[in-house]
N, C-alpha and C positions, 0 to 999 in steps of 0.2 A: 485652645490652650488656656484661656482665661478660666474655663470651667475647672481644669486640673489644678490651677493655682488655689482654688478654694478647698481642695481635698487635703485632709490632715497628712496623708501619706506623702504627698508631693511637697507640702509645706515643711515636713521633716527633712526630706532630701535637700531642699533649698537651704534649710538651716545648717545642715551638715556641710554643704558647699561653702557657706559663709564662714563657718568655723575653720574649715580647711584652708580657705583663702587667707584668713587672718594669720594663721600659723605660718603659711608659706611666705606671706609678706614680712612677717617678723624675722624669719630665717633669711630672707633676701636682704633685709636691712642690715642684719648682723654680718652677712658676707660683704656687703658694701662697706661697712665700717672697718672690717678686717682689711679690705683693700686700701682704704684711706690710711690706716695705720702703716701698712707696708710701704705705701708711697711716701709717707712722712719719714719713715726710717731710711729709705733710699735717698731722699733729699738731704737728710742730715749727713749721711755718709759722703755724698758727692760734695756737699758744701764745706765740710770741716776736715776731711781726711788729709788733704794735701796742703793745708794752711801752714804758714811759717810758725814755728813754735814761739809762744809768748811766755813770759814769766808766770808761774802758777799763781802768784799773789795778784796779778793783774786779771787773770781769767776767773779766779775764784777768790774774790775779796773777803768772803765769809767762809769759815771752816765747815759750817753745816748746811750750806746752800748749794744747790746745783740745778741748773735749768736743763731739762731733757734735750733742748736744742743745742746744748754744748757737747753732746756725745761725739767722740772721735776727735775732738779738738786737741792738737798737740800742745803740750806745755813743757816748759824748761825748768828743771830742778837742779839746784846746786847745793851740795852738802855731802852726806855720806850715809851708807846703809847701816842699819842697826843689826849687825850679823847675828848677835845672840838672840834676836827676836824673830829670826827668819822661820817661816812655816811652809808646809807643803799642802797645797790645795788638791785634795784627792778626787778621783773619778772624772778626770778631764780627758777627752778623746781628741786624737789627732791622727789622721791618715788611717782610720780604722783600728787604732790601738789605744788602749787606756793607759793613762799615766798620771803625772802630777804637774801642776803649775807651781812655780817657785814664787812664794809671796814674801816680799822683803820690805819692811818699813824703811822709808828713806827720810832722814831728818835734814831739813833744809838749813841754810845758814841763819835763818831767823828763828830757828828753834821749833818750827812746826813740822809735823810728820805727815807724809803722804804714803799710803800703801801702794806698792808697785808690784805688779804681776810681771816678773822678769821673763817668763816663757815656760814652755812645756819640756818635761824630762820624762823619759820612758820608765815604765815600772818593771822591776825585776821579775822574772818568771817565777810564779809560785810564791811570791812574797809581796806584802803591801809596803814595799820600800822602793825607792828609785834605783835604777841600775848603777848610778854613781852620785856622789854628793855634788851639789851645785857649787860652782866656783864664783860666788858673788864677790865682787871686788871690795877690798877694804880701803879705808881712807877716803879723803876728799875726791869727789868725782862729779861729773856733770851728766845728767840723765835727761833724755827726751822721752816722754810718754804721752799716750793718747787717753783722754778721759773716758771712763766708763762708769755707769751708775752703780750705786750700792746694790748688791745682790740680796741682802737681807739674810735672815736665818731660814733654815729648812727644818720644819717640824719633824721630830723623830729621827733625824740624821745625826749620828755622833761621829767621832773620829778619834784615833789613838793620839797619844801625846805627841806634840810636834806637828800635828796635821789638823786641817779644818775641812769642813764639808762645803762651805760657801764663803764668799767674801762679805761677811757681816761687819761693816765698818764701825758702827757704834760699839759692838762687842770687842773688836780688836783695839779700838781706842781706849776702852776701859781697861783692857789688859796691859796696855803700854803705860798708862798713867801719864801720858804726854798730850799736849794740844795737837789734835790730829784732824785731818779732813775726813768728815763723816758723810758727805754727800756724794763723793766720787773717789775712785781710785785710778791709778795710771796703768795702762797697758804698754809695756816697754817697747820703744822704738830703737834706741841706741844708748850705749854707755861710753862716756869719754870719746864720743864721736864715732864709735864703731859698734858693730853687732857682736854680742857675746857668743862664744863658741860652746859654752857648756849647756846651753838651753836652746830650744827651737822657738824663736821669736814669732809671735802671732803675725799672720799675713792678712792682707786686706780681705774682708769678707765679701762673698758674692751674694748680693741681695736681688730679689725680683719680686714683683707684685703677686705672683702666683695665679691660680685659676679663679680668684675670688669674683672677678667680673662675670665670667661665664656662669659660675654658680648663682650669682645674683639674678641674672636673666632667667636661668632655669627655674628658680623658685617662683618668680613672677609669672612665668608661663604655666607652671603647675597650678597657681592660684586661678588663672583663667580656665584651665582645663577642668577644674571641678564644676564650674558653671556650665561649661560646654557639655560635660557628661550628663548633667541633669536635663539640659535642653534636648540632647539627643534621645534620652529615655522618654521624655514627654512626646517628642515627635513620633517615636515608634509606637507608643501607646495610642496616639490619635489615629495613626494609620491602621492599626489593627482593629479599631472600632468602626472604621468606615466600611459600609456595605460594599461587597464585591459585585460589580455589574456583570451579569452574565450576557454573553452575546445573543442577540435576538435571532431566532430561527424563522426563516421564511416558510410560507405554506408550500407543501410539496404538491407537485402536479402529477397527472397520470404519466406523463413522459418520464418524470424522475423515477417513478416506481418501475416502469418498464426497463429503464437503464439499469437499475439495481438488479433486476431479475436476470438480464442478459449478462451482467458482470459476474454473477454467481454461477452461471451455467458453463 
């Protein structure tokens, strides 16, 4: 086998196996990182989702800051919706149907504004409008919402007047012209202690780590498989070059010749 390792052809095969292994290891590491991200998301959900609501100013002391580990944390808002600034978030799916999320700025008693996603409303058939107008409550109220990170803008995605394509908090804050939270928005849990009837409030998401662990192991096995294939090919070539030993024939006696004649008669 050492002789084959000095041949350019087999050195090329080994080089290809090394490149293949590096690519497989990179893909395996990527899958492992995807799994770590999924586990982190599950841990955030489990840790924060059922917490007791705290005042939003305590959870988010700065308007433009947000720690990803605060996702799903319930916050308490006291104030009123800015009904004339309400928008529809288009292209949102629920139960296999496309519709809108009702996005309503909520001005708290200290004058700051938090964007609240009140929930989903169905889209009218054949029209880019909801089946009914949302009945967002007017006047002072108390809202509990769970924190979600800024979605940012979507390049190339527009929307008709009164609608938006994503929850881009800095853009919404600029339109409002009021001090607003730009690091996170709220996903509605309740209004005035109850669940609104005009929208479908978001339910607890179902998260799992997915098949990333098995994919990780598969990629590392593939990396080893490249070297195994080269080793198998070298083994076959060495076997084909080995001389085949022919069975030795003993010297025939007169008795053997006579037996052959009798067998043919």
